[in-house]
ZALOBA-211492 format. One record per residue (C-alpha): residue number from 1; x, y, z. Coordinates in pm, whole numbers, plus 32768, in hexadecimal, padded with zeros to 4 digits. Layout:
BEGIN
(NUM (X Y Z))
...
END
This chain:
BEGIN
(1 (6722 D653 0B4F))
(2 (67F9 D65E 0A17))
(3 (68BB D791 09B4))
(4 (680F D860 0AC4))
(5 (68D1 D797 0BC6))
(6 (6A10 D846 0B51))
(7 (6996 D99A 0BC7))
(8 (69FE D978 0D3B))
(9 (6B69 D90B 0CFA))
(10 (6B92 DA0D 0BE4))
(11 (6B0F DB18 0CD3))
(12 (6BF9 DAA4 0DE7))
(13 (6D28 DAB8 0D00))
(14 (6CBF DBF9 0C4F))
(15 (6C6D DCBA 0D8B))
(16 (6DAD DC41 0E32))
(17 (6E74 DCCF 0D10))
(18 (6DAD DE12 0D06))
(19 (6DA1 DE62 0E7B))
(20 (6EB7 DD83 0F08))
(21 (6DD4 DD2B 102B))
(22 (6D96 DBB7 104D))
(23 (6C8D DBD1 115E))
(24 (6BAE DCB8 1090))
(25 (6BE6 DBF0 0F52))
(26 (6B8D DAA4 0FF2))
(27 (6A64 DB40 10A8))
(28 (69CF DBCB 0F67))
(29 (6A0D DA83 0EB0))
(30 (695C D9BD 0FC1))
(31 (6835 DAB1 0FC7))
(32 (6809 DAAD 0E4C))
(33 (6822 D930 0E43))
(34 (6714 D90A 0F4C))
(35 (6643 DA15 0E9B))
(36 (6645 D939 0D64))
(37 (65F6 D800 0E2C))
(38 (64C7 D895 0EE4))
(39 (6436 D930 0DAA))
(40 (6495 DAA0 0DC7))
(41 (63F3 DB06 0F12))
(42 (64F4 DBDD 0FCF))
(43 (6447 DBB3 1123))
(44 (6443 DA39 1108))
(45 (65AB DA4B 108C))
(46 (661D DB0D 11C0))
(47 (6569 DA23 12AF))
(48 (65F1 D8ED 1202))
(49 (6751 D97D 11EF))
(50 (6763 D9AE 1368))
(51 (66A7 D87C 13E1))
(52 (66F1 D772 12D9))
(53 (6853 D7D4 127F))
(54 (691A D8C3 135D))
(55 (6894 D851 14AF))
(56 (6881 D6E6 143F))
(57 (69ED D6ED 13D0))
(58 (6A69 D7A6 1506))
(59 (69B8 D6BA 15F9))
(60 (6A14 D578 1549))
(61 (6AE3 D4AD 163F))
(62 (6C08 D482 1552))
(63 (6C0C D5EF 14E5))
(64 (6BEB D66C 164B))
(65 (6D1B D59D 16AA))
(66 (6DE4 D63E 1591))
(67 (6D79 D79B 1601))
(68 (6DDD D75A 176B))
(69 (6F2D D6CD 16FF))
(70 (6F73 D7FF 1626))
(71 (6F35 D8E1 1753))
(72 (702E D814 1821))
(73 (7130 D832 170C))
(74 (70F6 D9A8 16E6))
(75 (712C D9E7 1858))
(76 (726A D917 1867))
(77 (7305 D9B9 1733))
(78 (72BD DB14 17BC))
(79 (736F DABA 1903))
(80 (749D DA31 1848))
(81 (74BA DB69 1771))
(82 (749A DC4A 18A2))
(83 (7589 DB85 197D))
(84 (76C5 DBE7 18C2))
(85 (7736 DA7C 18BC))
(86 (7748 DA71 1741))
(87 (7823 DBA7 1736))
(88 (7902 DB15 1846))
(89 (7923 D9CC 1788))
(90 (797F DA81 1646))
(91 (7A6C DB72 16F2))
(92 (7B27 DA58 17A0))
(93 (7B9E D9DB 164B))
(94 (7C14 DB28 15C0))
(95 (7D72 DB11 1659))
(96 (7DBD D9E9 1572))
(97 (7D5E DAAB 1438))
(98 (7E96 DB25 1385))
(99 (7E44 DAF4 1213))
(100 (7D2D DB47 1124))
(101 (7CD6 D9D7 10F8))
(102 (7CC1 D9A2 1271))
(103 (7BE6 DAD5 129C))
(104 (7AF4 DA61 1190))
(105 (7AF1 D8F9 1208))
(106 (7AB2 D96B 136F))
(107 (7974 DA1D 12FF))
(108 (7909 D8DC 1250))
(109 (7940 D813 138F))
(110 (788A D91D 1457))
(111 (775F D902 136E))
(112 (774E D78C 13B5))
(113 (7771 D7C3 152D))
(114 (7653 D8C1 1531))
(115 (756B D7DC 146C))
(116 (744A D81A 155C))
(117 (7412 D982 14E8))
(118 (7427 D9D5 1376))
(119 (73F7 DB49 13AF))
(120 (74E9 DB3E 14D5))
(121 (7607 DACE 13F3))
(122 (7647 DC24 1351))
(123 (75EE DCEC 1487))
(124 (76D6 DC24 156A))
(125 (77F7 DBD4 1480))
(126 (77F2 DD06 139E))
(127 (7851 DE16 149A))
(128 (7968 DD39 1526))
(129 (7A06 DCC9 13E0))
(130 (79E8 DE0A 1318))
(131 (7B13 DE9D 13D3))
(132 (7BD9 DD5D 139E))
(133 (7B8A DD60 1229))
(134 (7C04 DEC7 1215))
(135 (7D44 DE64 12C7))
(136 (7D98 DD41 11E1))
(137 (7D22 DE00 10AE))
(138 (7BF4 DD38 1047))
(139 (7AC1 DDE7 0FBF))
(140 (797F DE33 1075))
(141 (78CD DD9B 0F48))
(142 (797C DC4F 0F8B))
(143 (790F DC5C 10F8))
(144 (77A7 DCA6 1094))
(145 (77A7 DB82 0F9D))
(146 (7828 DA8C 10A1))
(147 (772A DB07 11A2))
(148 (760E DAE8 10A5))
(149 (7684 D98D 103E))
(150 (7679 D918 11A8))
(151 (7524 D9A5 1207))
(152 (73FD D903 1158))
(153 (74C6 D7EA 10B1))
(154 (753A D76A 1207))
(155 (73F1 D7A4 12BE))
(156 (731D D6EA 11BE))
(157 (73EC D5AC 11E9))
(158 (73A4 D590 1360))
(159 (7260 D4D9 13B9))
(160 (7242 D54E 1523))
(161 (724A D6CB 1501))
(162 (713F D7BB 1489))
(163 (717E D77F 1317))
(164 (7159 D608 1331))
(165 (7026 D61B 1410))
(166 (6F7E D710 1321))
(167 (6FC4 D639 11EF))
(168 (6F5A D4F8 129F))
(169 (6E12 D5A2 12FB))
(170 (6DCD D5EB 118D))
(171 (6E30 D48A 1123))
(172 (6D55 D3E7 122D))
(173 (6C26 D4B6 11C7))
(174 (6C57 D45E 1058))
(175 (6C7F D2EE 10B3))
(176 (6B3B D2F8 117B))
(177 (6A7E D398 1059))
(178 (6AFD D289 0F6E))
(179 (6AC9 D16B 1063))
(180 (6C3C D119 1075))
(181 (6CA2 D062 11B3))
(182 (6E0D D0C3 11E4))
(183 (6ED5 D170 12F3))
(184 (6F23 D2D8 1298))
(185 (7066 D2BF 1363))
(186 (70DF D18C 12A5))
(187 (7076 D232 115F))
(188 (713A D36E 11AF))
(189 (7271 D2A4 1202))
(190 (724F D1DD 10BE))
(191 (7229 D322 0FF9))
(192 (7373 D3B2 107E))
(193 (744A D319 0F65))
(194 (735E D3BF 0E6C))
(195 (738C D518 0F07))
(196 (749D D539 0E09))
(197 (74B2 D6B2 0DEF))
(198 (74E6 D6DA 0F66))
(199 (75ED D5C5 0F6F))
(200 (76AD D64E 0E43))
(201 (76A4 D7AF 0ECD))
(202 (772E D74B 1022))
(203 (7842 D676 0F85))
(204 (7898 D77E 0E80))
(205 (791D D86E 0F8A))
(206 (7A51 D79D 0FEE))
(207 (7A7E D740 0E7F))
(208 (7A9A D8B0 0E20))
(209 (7B7B D8F6 0F4B))
(210 (7C7A D7E0 0F20))
(211 (7C78 D7CA 0DA4))
(212 (7C87 D948 0D8F))
(213 (7B5E D92C 0CA5))
(214 (7AF1 DA98 0CA9))
(215 (7A5F DB0C 0B5F))
(216 (7985 DC1D 0AD2))
(217 (793B DD52 0BA8))
(218 (79B7 DC9B 0CDF))
(219 (7B13 DC77 0C4D))
(220 (7B1A DDEB 0BFE))
(221 (7AAA DE3E 0D60))
(222 (7BB5 DD60 0DFB))
(223 (7CC5 DDF7 0D20))
(224 (7C4C DF56 0D71))
(225 (7C82 DF1D 0EE5))
(226 (7DC5 DE5A 0EB9))
(227 (7E6A DF53 0DCE))
(228 (7DE6 E09F 0E56))
(229 (7D64 E057 0FB4))
(230 (7C17 E0FE 0F5A))
(231 (7AE6 E061 0FFD))
(232 (79E6 E0E9 0F06))
(233 (79B9 E155 0D9E))
(234 (799A E2CD 0D5F))
(235 (781D E2CE 0D44))
(236 (77DB E1CB 0E55))
(237 (76FA E20B 0F80))
(238 (774F E11A 109C))
(239 (762C E07A 1155))
(240 (7628 E0B4 12C8))
(241 (74C0 E0B5 133D))
(242 (7414 E0BC 148B))
(243 (7409 DF3F 14A3))
(244 (7582 DF23 14AA))
(245 (75B0 E042 159E))
(246 (74B8 DF9D 1688))
(247 (7565 DE50 1657))
(248 (76B9 DEE0 16AF))
(249 (762D DF75 17EE))
(250 (7576 DE37 184B))
(251 (7690 DD49 17FA))
(252 (77A4 DDC8 18DA))
(253 (786F DC8A 1906))
(254 (7831 DBCE 1A49))
(255 (78B5 DA67 1A52))
(256 (78BB D95F 1941))
(257 (7821 D867 1A36))
(258 (76E3 D935 1A2B))
(259 (76A7 D8B2 18CD))
(260 (7743 D758 18BE))
(261 (76B9 D6CE 1A05))
(262 (7547 D71A 19B8))
(263 (7577 D684 185D))
(264 (7615 D550 18FA))
(265 (74E9 D532 19E5))
(266 (7400 D557 18BA))
(267 (74AA D43F 17F4))
(268 (74CF D353 191C))
(269 (7363 D381 1983))
(270 (72DB D361 1821))
(271 (739C D22D 17B7))
(272 (737D D191 1911))
(273 (7200 D1A1 18FA))
(274 (71FA D134 178D))
(275 (72EC D019 17DB))
(276 (71FE CF94 18E5))
(277 (70F4 CF84 17D2))
(278 (71D1 CEAD 16F3))
(279 (7267 CFC1 1619))
(280 (7313 CFA2 1526))
(281 (72BF CE33 14F8))
(282 (7147 CE68 1516))
(283 (7065 CF72 1484))
(284 (7009 D083 157D))
(285 (6EAB D113 1562))
(286 (6E8D D285 1518))
(287 (6DE0 D2CC 1663))
(288 (6EF1 D21C 172A))
(289 (6FFF D2D8 1669))
(290 (6F5D D42A 16B2))
(291 (6F33 D3D4 1822))
(292 (70A0 D36B 183D))
(293 (7113 D4A4 178A))
(294 (703B D589 1860))
(295 (70CC D4E9 199A))
(296 (722E D50F 1913))
(297 (71FF D682 18C6))
(298 (7162 D6BC 1A1B))
(299 (7284 D618 1AD5))
(300 (7380 D6D2 19FA))
(301 (72D2 D81E 1A43))
(302 (72D6 D7DA 1BBB))
(303 (744C D78B 1BA6))
(304 (7488 D8CC 1AE6))
(305 (73C4 D99F 1BE0))
(306 (7490 D911 1D00))
(307 (75D7 D95D 1C48))
(308 (756A DAC0 1BF1))
(309 (7518 DAFF 1D5F))
(310 (765C DA5B 1DD6))
(311 (7734 DB32 1CF1))
(312 (765E DC68 1D2F))
(313 (760B DC91 1BBF))
(314 (74B6 DD1B 1C1D))
(315 (73B7 DD2B 1D35))
(316 (72A0 DC2D 1D49))
(317 (7195 DD27 1CDB))
(318 (7254 DD84 1B9F))
(319 (729B DC15 1B54))
(320 (712C DBB6 1B6C))
(321 (70D0 DCE4 1A98))
(322 (71CA DC74 198E))
(323 (7137 DB14 198F))
(324 (6FD5 DB98 1965))
(325 (703F DC84 184C))
(326 (70E3 DB5E 179E))
(327 (6F98 DAA7 17AE))
(328 (6EE5 DBD9 1723))
(329 (6FCC DBDA 15F5))
(330 (6F3B DA88 1591))
(331 (6DDA DB14 156E))
(332 (6E14 DB72 1403))
(333 (6E94 DA12 13BB))
(334 (6D65 D97B 1469))
(335 (6C7A DA57 139D))
(336 (6D22 D9EA 125A))
(337 (6D09 D87D 12C1))
(338 (6B97 D88E 131B))
(339 (6B47 D942 11D4))
(340 (6C1D D84A 1111))
(341 (6B69 D725 11B3))
(342 (6A1B D7CC 1161))
(343 (6A82 D80C 0FF8))
(344 (6AEB D69F 0FDA))
(345 (6990 D632 104B))
(346 (68EA D725 0F59))
(347 (69BC D6A9 0E35))
(348 (696E D53F 0E8F))
(349 (67FB D58A 0E99))
(350 (680B D642 0D4B))
(351 (68DB D52E 0CAA))
(352 (69F0 D61A 0C38))
(353 (6B02 D513 0C33))
(354 (6A1C D41B 0B82))
(355 (69D6 D51A 0A71))
(356 (6B4A D561 0A41))
(357 (6B8F D3EB 0A2F))
(358 (6A81 D3C0 0927))
(359 (6B1A D4D9 0857))
(360 (6C7B D44E 0870))
(361 (6C30 D2DB 085A))
(362 (6CA5 D251 070F))
(363 (6D4D D399 06B8))
(364 (6E5F D3AF 07BF))
(365 (6F15 D277 0840))
(366 (6F1B D253 09B9))
(367 (7095 D245 09BA))
(368 (70A6 D3B2 094A))
(369 (6FBB D42F 0A5A))
(370 (70C9 D469 0B67))
(371 (7190 D548 0A79))
(372 (7056 D610 0A23))
(373 (7001 D632 0B94))
(374 (7162 D6AD 0BDB))
(375 (7146 D7BA 0ACE))
(376 (6FEB D828 0B44))
(377 (7056 D83B 0CB3))
(378 (7195 D8FA 0C5B))
(379 (70D8 D9FB 0B8A))
(380 (6FD1 DA30 0C96))
(381 (70D0 DA4F 0DAC))
(382 (71A5 DB42 0CDF))
(383 (7078 DC1D 0C91))
(384 (6FEC DC1D 0DF3))
(385 (7132 DC15 0EB7))
(386 (70A8 DB0D 0FA3))
(387 (70F8 D99C 0FA9))
(388 (6FFB D955 10BF))
(389 (6EDF D9E9 0FF3))
(390 (6F4E D913 0ECD))
(391 (6F46 D7DA 0FA8))
(392 (6DE5 D835 1018))
(393 (6D60 D84D 0EB4))
(394 (6E2E D743 0E01))
(395 (6E36 D61A 0EF4))
(396 (6CB7 D5EC 0EFA))
(397 (6CC2 D5E5 0D7D))
(398 (6E03 D522 0D3F))
(399 (6DA8 D3F0 0E0F))
(400 (6C59 D39E 0D66))
(401 (6CE8 D3F3 0C0E))
(402 (6E0A D303 0C49))
(403 (6D0F D1F8 0CB2))
(404 (6C2D D230 0B86))
(405 (6D45 D231 0A84))
(406 (6E0D D117 0B24))
(407 (6F34 D1FD 0B65))
(408 (7027 D1A3 0C80))
(409 (6F8D D23A 0DBB))
(410 (70CA D27A 0E83))
(411 (7179 D315 0D58))
(412 (704D D3FA 0D1A))
(413 (704B D474 0E82))
(414 (71C2 D4AD 0E6E))
(415 (7189 D574 0D2D))
(416 (709C D661 0DE2))
(417 (7193 D698 0EFE))
(418 (72BF D6BF 0E15))
(419 (7209 D7A9 0D27))
(420 (718B D885 0E41))
(421 (72E6 D8AA 0EDA))
(422 (7386 D8E8 0D85))
(423 (728F D9FC 0D2B))
(424 (72AC DA95 0E85))
(425 (7429 DA8E 0E6A))
(426 (741D DB4C 0D1E))
(427 (7312 DC46 0D83))
(428 (7378 DDAA 0DE1))
(429 (7237 DDD2 0EAC))
(430 (726C DC9C 0F82))
(431 (7288 DCE2 10F7))
(432 (73AC DBEE 1116))
(433 (7469 DC9C 0FFA))
(434 (742D DDEF 109B))
(435 (749B DD73 11F2))
(436 (75D7 DCD8 1162))
(437 (7633 DE2B 10CC))
(438 (75DF DED5 1214))
(439 (76A2 DDE3 12ED))
(440 (77D7 DDFD 120F))
(441 (77C0 DF77 11EE))
(442 (77BC DF4A 1074))
(443 (7708 E00E 0F67))
(444 (75CB DF47 0F23))
(445 (75D6 DF55 0DA7))
(446 (7748 DEFC 0DAE))
(447 (76EF DDC9 0E7C))
(448 (75DB DD61 0D8B))
(449 (76BD DD91 0C5A))
(450 (77E0 DCCC 0CEF))
(451 (7703 DBB2 0D6F))
(452 (7630 DB87 0C36))
(453 (7735 DAD0 0B5D))
(454 (776B D9CB 0C6D))
(455 (75F6 D9A1 0CAA))
(456 (75A5 D982 0B36))
(457 (76C0 D888 0B00))
(458 (7643 D7B0 0C20))
(459 (74DB D7DB 0BAE))
(460 (752D D76B 0A4A))
(461 (75E0 D635 0ACA))
(462 (74C0 D5E6 0BB6))
(463 (73C4 D603 0A98))
(464 (7488 D4FD 09D4))
(465 (7498 D422 0B0C))
(466 (731D D433 0B36))
(467 (72F0 D3C3 09CF))
(468 (73D0 D297 0A1B))
(469 (732C D258 0B6F))
(470 (71D6 D262 0AC8))
(471 (7238 D129 0A08))
(472 (7308 D079 0B11))
(473 (7275 D0F7 0C5E))
(474 (73D0 D0AE 0CE9))
(475 (7442 D16F 0E1F))
(476 (75A8 D14A 0DA1))
(477 (7560 D241 0C89))
(478 (75D4 D355 0D71))
(479 (7735 D2BF 0D6F))
(480 (7746 D2F1 0BF8))
(481 (76C7 D453 0C2E))
(482 (77DE D49E 0D27))
(483 (78E5 D415 0C36))
(484 (785D D4EA 0B19))
(485 (784F D61C 0BFA))
(486 (79BC D5F8 0C61))
(487 (7A25 D5C2 0AF8))
(488 (7959 D6EB 0A7F))
(489 (79DD D7DD 0B84))
(490 (7B48 D773 0B53))
(491 (7B33 D782 09D7))
(492 (7A87 D8D5 09D7))
(493 (7B89 D95F 0ACA))
(494 (7CA9 D8D3 09F8))
(495 (7C17 D96B 08BE))
(496 (7BF4 DAB9 0970))
(497 (7D5C DAB1 09EA))
(498 (7DD8 DA4E 0892))
(499 (7D1C DB6F 07FB))
(500 (7DAC DC5C 08FC))
(501 (7F0B DBE5 08A6))
(502 (8045 DBAC 096D))
(503 (800D DCE7 0A3C))
(504 (7EC5 DC5D 0ABA))
(505 (7F6C DB15 0B21))
(506 (8076 DBD5 0BE3))
(507 (7F70 DC9E 0C96))
(508 (7EAF DB62 0CF4))
(509 (7FE8 DACA 0D8E))
(510 (8028 DC0B 0E4E))
(511 (7EC4 DC05 0ED5))
(512 (7EDE DA9C 0F45))
(513 (801E DAE6 1004))
(514 (7FA2 DC23 10AE))
(515 (7FA2 DC03 1226))
(516 (7F85 DCF3 1348))
(517 (80FE DD00 1380))
(518 (8153 DD65 121C))
(519 (803A DE63 1216))
(520 (80AE DEFF 1359))
(521 (8217 DF05 12E0))
(522 (81BA DFBE 11A4))
(523 (80C8 E0AA 1250))
(524 (7FB3 E029 1171))
(525 (7EC6 DFEA 1292))
(526 (7E6D E15A 128D))
(527 (7D49 E122 11A3))
(528 (7CB9 E266 1122))
(529 (7B48 E2AD 10FB))
(530 (7B90 E391 0FD4))
(531 (7B1B E31F 0E7F))
(532 (7C00 E2D3 0D5A))
(533 (7B8E E3A0 0C32))
(534 (7C8D E2F9 0B4D))
(535 (7BF7 E19E 0B79))
(536 (7A7F E1C6 0B49))
(537 (798C E0AC 0B88))
(538 (796F DFB8 0A69))
(539 (7AA5 E034 09B3))
END
């Protein structure tokens, strides 16, 4: 349909930016696309939208399996968050934390351990570690950055939680529209090395911790706490919303076994079933993978319910209610998926990707496409504050464009995922950024300002890596990216310390050697909430 075929995706992106509501934006884009297809009759458009698209997508056997699996995951995650097992697991490690580096590294480890719930990372770890960070004189901004770095970047690398299932659903639908016969599970696993922003972000946390590579506003925040004991800048407003209060009430520590045993059951069940199907030596069909995963989450949930009853965490009625509410939380995700699948079908019918390919063919080499996709996804995610909405719009476009322009497919998919996480990480309106500030009890703008230099440095390196990967399609490109990231952070930090002078070096050594004993001996653990007017933010 030529240039008219660009109207639905432009609407989806524009409305997402304007209203920051992905469901409405996708719904309008689907409606307008069908309106164009049927010739402008709104009644026929409504009928076709429900029967030929929404209902057809929801009742498709593959899509229905994804929806059911998401409900299982939602119920299990809600039980884990309510059980208090995560808080117990985190609290059991706090007695070993005596230095700033150990405190920060413990949060990083906790973020890996709580991989199953991206939003649970700040709400479980934040309230526990904020007191420890105050004690060892590390800033709330640093805690918020570590929490944010371990939320989406960890979750998107795991194929068997909600993030992976959602993305695989979008990939499978795009493959079906393009007639590609490939396993979405195998594709997701092969794309992991090209999720370069997520990988660099996760690795950058221990790099900053152990190389003392604080720079920019983060370095000023760390020195503020170390030198004055002040948690906040004079004009800061700490985040402490209803979500965190509810989380603290719900996550009264029970026993660590309440979290690790159900997860062990989940892994043993999942890989036991997949192993019987020949995994990893043989390709596992998407339907078999979803069935195995649904069974694993069901058995894990049953184990968790038994443990919660055994340790008297809650009564059976409240436990079942929590499980059902967890399922209900997935309804928004399911709506986005169904609308995204429908939009993908509309765009295929209108020939949107074909038109874009025709415009770019001969003008833009295929090797540059992944870098352009990364930039587009990052800008959309930054403007909308949602990585999931960006996936929904960009994946149905990126896959056929990569095919048409002979760009590396896996690299292009990785560019969408990396760009979406990068933009989301930089965005002040992202729900994950807001929750990280809330969980850490940090001022939200302070968190955004201290995180931005790290995110932009990683994003710039990743952009260069996608240019290289566009030519080579090598999964080992990420190794070069990690090396460059370490070098960049260390060099920037050294330049900052050199600029600060000898006094700054002395202060850094003091901060590295701070432990709970020396703080207690000096009386410095009495951290005041008063602001320091003589050291204003940004000075």
